[in-house]
C-alpha positions as CSV (number, residue, x, y, z in Angstrom):
1,M,0.2,0.2,0.1
2,T,1.3,3.2,-1.2
3,P,1.6,6.1,1.7
4,A,-1.0,7.9,0.3
5,L,-3.7,5.6,0.0
6,D,-2.5,4.7,3.9
7,R,-3.1,8.3,4.9
8,L,-6.5,8.3,3.0
9,R,-7.4,4.9,4.4
10,K,-6.9,5.8,8.1
11,E,-8.6,9.3,8.0
12,Q,-11.2,7.7,6.7
13,A,-11.5,5.1,9.4
14,F,-11.0,7.6,12.0
15,H,-14.0,9.8,10.6
16,D,-16.0,7.0,10.0
17,R,-15.6,6.2,13.5
18,Q,-16.2,9.7,14.8
19,A,-19.6,9.8,12.8
20,A,-20.7,6.5,14.5
21,Q,-20.1,7.6,17.9
22,R,-22.2,11.0,16.7
23,K,-24.6,8.7,15.3
24,V,-25.9,7.4,18.6
25,T,-26.4,10.9,20.1
26,F,-28.7,11.8,17.1
27,R,-30.9,8.8,17.5
28,A,-31.4,9.7,20.8
29,H,-31.9,13.4,20.4
30,P,-32.7,13.8,16.5
31,E,-33.9,17.6,17.5
32,L,-30.0,18.1,18.0
33,L,-29.8,17.8,13.8
34,R,-31.4,21.4,13.6
35,V,-29.2,24.2,13.3
36,S,-29.5,27.9,13.3
37,D,-27.5,30.3,11.3
38,D,-26.0,32.0,14.2
39,E,-25.4,28.8,16.1
40,Y,-22.9,28.2,13.3
41,L,-21.6,31.5,12.4
42,D,-20.6,32.0,16.1
43,H,-18.8,29.0,17.4
44,A,-16.0,29.9,16.3
45,S,-14.2,33.6,15.8
46,W,-13.5,33.0,12.2
47,I,-16.5,31.5,10.7
48,R,-18.9,34.5,10.2
49,P,-15.5,36.5,8.6
50,A,-15.1,33.4,6.6
51,F,-18.7,33.6,5.3
52,A,-18.6,37.3,4.8
53,L,-15.5,36.8,2.1
54,L,-17.7,34.4,0.2
55,G,-20.0,37.5,-0.9
56,D,-23.8,36.7,-1.9
57,V,-23.9,32.9,-2.7
58,A,-27.7,33.1,-3.8
59,G,-28.0,31.2,-7.1
60,R,-24.3,30.3,-7.2
61,R,-23.2,26.8,-7.3
62,V,-21.0,26.2,-3.9
63,L,-18.9,23.2,-2.7
64,D,-18.8,22.8,0.6
65,F,-15.8,20.6,0.2
66,G,-14.7,18.3,3.4
67,C,-18.3,18.8,4.7
68,G,-18.2,16.9,7.9
69,H,-21.2,17.6,9.8
70,G,-23.0,19.5,7.4
71,M,-23.6,22.5,9.0
72,A,-21.9,25.4,6.9
73,A,-24.1,23.4,3.5
74,V,-27.3,23.7,5.5
75,I,-26.6,27.8,5.6
76,F,-25.5,28.0,2.4
77,A,-28.5,26.3,1.5
78,R,-30.6,28.6,3.3
79,R,-29.3,31.5,1.4
80,G,-30.2,29.8,-1.7
81,A,-27.3,28.7,-3.1
82,R,-27.0,25.4,-5.0
83,V,-25.0,23.4,-2.8
84,T,-22.9,20.3,-3.3
85,A,-21.2,18.8,-0.1
86,L,-18.5,16.6,0.0
87,D,-16.6,14.3,2.1
88,L,-14.3,11.4,2.3
89,S,-16.7,9.9,5.4
90,Q,-19.6,8.3,4.2
91,G,-20.4,8.3,8.0
92,Y,-20.3,12.4,8.0
93,V,-21.8,11.9,4.6
94,S,-24.8,10.0,6.3
95,E,-24.8,12.7,8.9
96,A,-25.2,15.6,6.8
97,R,-27.9,14.5,5.0
98,C,-29.7,13.3,7.8
99,R,-29.3,17.2,9.1
100,S,-30.0,18.4,5.7
101,E,-33.4,17.1,6.0
102,A,-34.0,17.9,9.7
103,N,-33.8,21.6,8.5
104,K,-35.6,21.1,5.3
105,V,-33.0,22.1,2.6
106,S,-31.9,20.4,-0.6
107,I,-28.2,19.7,-0.6
108,Q,-26.4,17.3,-3.2
109,F,-24.1,14.7,-1.3
110,L,-21.0,13.4,-2.7
111,Q,-18.6,10.8,-1.0
112,A,-15.1,11.2,-2.3
113,D,-11.6,11.9,-2.0
114,A,-10.8,15.6,-1.8
115,E,-7.4,15.3,-4.1
116,N,-9.6,13.3,-6.4
117,V,-13.3,14.4,-7.4
118,P,-15.4,12.7,-9.4
119,L,-16.8,16.4,-10.9
120,A,-16.2,18.1,-14.3
121,D,-13.8,21.4,-14.2
122,E,-15.1,24.6,-13.7
123,S,-18.5,23.2,-11.3
124,F,-18.3,26.0,-9.1
125,D,-18.7,29.1,-8.6
126,R,-17.5,29.2,-4.3
127,I,-15.6,26.8,-2.4
128,F,-16.1,27.0,1.1
129,G,-13.4,24.6,3.9
130,N,-13.4,24.3,7.5
131,A,-10.2,22.7,9.0
132,I,-9.7,20.4,6.1
133,L,-6.8,21.3,4.3
134,H,-4.3,20.1,6.8
135,H,-5.8,16.7,6.4
136,L,-4.8,16.7,2.7
137,D,-1.6,16.9,0.5
138,I,-1.9,20.7,0.0
139,E,-0.7,20.9,-3.2
140,R,-2.8,18.2,-4.9
141,A,-6.0,19.6,-3.3
142,A,-5.0,23.4,-4.4
143,R,-4.7,22.2,-7.9
144,E,-8.1,20.3,-7.5
145,V,-9.7,23.0,-6.0
146,R,-8.5,25.2,-8.6
147,R,-9.6,22.7,-11.7
148,L,-13.2,23.1,-10.1
149,L,-13.6,26.5,-9.5
150,K,-15.2,28.5,-12.5
151,P,-12.8,31.3,-13.5
152,G,-13.3,34.4,-11.5
153,G,-14.3,32.4,-8.9
154,W,-13.1,31.8,-5.3
155,A,-12.1,29.5,-2.4
156,I,-12.3,30.6,1.1
157,F,-11.1,28.1,4.2
158,C,-10.4,28.1,7.5
159,E,-7.3,26.1,9.1
160,P,-5.3,25.9,11.8
161,W,-2.4,27.6,12.0
162,N,1.0,27.0,13.8
163,G,3.2,29.8,13.3
164,N,2.7,30.6,17.3
165,P,5.3,28.4,19.6
166,L,2.6,29.5,22.2
167,W,-0.1,27.7,20.1
168,R,2.2,24.9,19.5
169,W,2.7,23.9,23.2
170,A,-1.1,24.9,23.8
171,R,-1.9,21.8,21.4
172,S,0.5,19.8,22.6
173,S,-0.9,20.0,26.6
174,R,-3.8,19.4,28.0
175,W,-5.5,22.6,27.3
176,L,-6.1,21.9,23.6
177,A,-5.3,18.0,23.4
178,A,-8.6,16.9,24.4
179,K,-9.9,17.2,20.8
180,E,-9.2,14.0,19.0
181,H,-6.7,14.1,16.0
182,T,-5.4,12.1,13.3
183,A,-2.1,10.8,12.7
184,T,-1.5,12.9,9.5
185,E,-2.8,16.1,10.2
186,A,-0.4,19.0,11.4
187,P,-1.5,22.5,11.3
188,L,-0.1,24.5,8.6
189,L,2.9,26.4,8.1
190,A,4.4,29.5,5.8
191,T,5.5,26.4,4.3
192,D,2.2,25.4,3.1
193,L,1.4,29.0,2.2
194,D,4.1,28.7,-0.2
195,R,2.5,25.5,-1.8
196,L,-0.7,27.1,-1.9
197,R,0.8,29.9,-3.9
198,R,2.5,28.2,-6.2
199,V,-1.4,27.2,-7.4
200,F,-3.0,30.7,-6.4
201,P,-0.6,33.2,-6.7
202,D,-3.0,36.1,-5.4
203,L,-3.4,34.0,-2.1
204,A,-4.5,36.3,0.9
205,F,-5.1,35.4,4.6
206,W,-6.2,36.7,8.0
207,G,-5.4,35.8,11.0
208,H,-8.2,34.8,13.9
209,E,-7.5,34.3,17.7
210,F,-4.1,35.7,18.8
211,L,-5.3,35.8,22.2
212,P,-7.2,32.6,24.0
213,R,-10.5,32.3,23.1
214,T,-12.5,33.7,26.0
215,R,-15.4,36.5,26.1
216,G,-13.4,38.8,27.7
217,L,-10.7,38.8,25.6
218,R,-12.0,38.7,22.3
219,A,-12.7,42.3,21.8
220,C,-9.0,42.5,22.9
221,D,-8.3,40.5,20.3
222,R,-10.1,42.2,17.8
223,W,-8.4,45.3,18.6
224,L,-4.9,44.2,18.4
225,L,-5.2,42.4,15.2
226,R,-6.6,45.9,13.7
227,C,-3.8,47.7,15.5
228,W,-1.1,45.1,14.3
229,P,-2.0,43.3,11.6
230,Q,1.5,41.3,11.3
231,L,0.3,39.9,14.6
232,R,-1.9,37.7,12.3
233,A,1.2,35.3,11.6
234,W,1.0,34.4,15.3
235,C,-2.8,33.3,15.7
236,R,-4.5,30.0,16.3
237,Y,-6.7,30.0,13.3
238,V,-6.2,31.5,9.6
239,V,-8.8,32.3,6.9
240,L,-7.4,31.6,3.0
241,Q,-8.6,33.1,0.2
242,L,-7.8,31.4,-3.3
243,V,-8.7,33.4,-6.2
244,K,-9.1,31.6,-10.0
245,Q,-8.5,34.5,-12.0
246,G,-10.4,34.7,-14.8
247,N,-13.1,36.3,-17.1
248,T,-14.5,38.9,-15.8
249,F,-13.3,40.0,-12.0
250,A,-11.9,39.5,-8.7
251,P,-13.4,39.6,-5.7
252,R,-13.2,43.0,-3.5
253,T,-12.6,42.0,-0.2
254,T,-12.5,43.8,3.2
255,V,-9.3,42.3,5.3
256,V,-11.6,40.6,8.5
257,S,-10.2,39.8,11.5
258,S,-11.4,38.0,14.8
């Protein structure tokens, strides 16, 4: 078995196992499958700004790249997008489908490898992913994202960032180590951004959560990042914008910090 195939199978098994554990909860409490927009958009400081960078998705074809539980896909569908939700894990695709039914929205689902998506070139106006690229061969994934985007379209990704030694320590400590991780995933580094720029030369990124996530520090965090944008390289998460320059326009965006 090649290293790439071994990685793929381990990732799939890990997330199928997580989805199976979650399925027990949803069987007992199906009401938990329902989700409000604000509940998802505000569960982490980078999600709402990332959605803002996508712009108006009504009537557009949107790919939820590594959809996981499917909450983002539900919100895109509520906003009038034509949504396809893709994930490697069949267990998570099943959960996301149940969530779409519970929230009464229409979504097309696909179980597939994000590095080799069985869909036509230039299929999507927007692509969104939350905590997915750091599970993948980042350059192969970037080429696939570019292939799937229409000219003038763009992708937004939210990814854990490893540029700050204090956050690296926190991830290895009890503070953040309680969250399960696969053996092959790793938060992004500057070298990963270099790989992405080989495919998307105009890559832009914004940092979120320079300070630990607490209600009392959130306003201070926003102020620090607004006054000293160079601190974005020391944050916990980054939001990435990958633009496929093409026929008519490139998006005009406002820098958004946490």
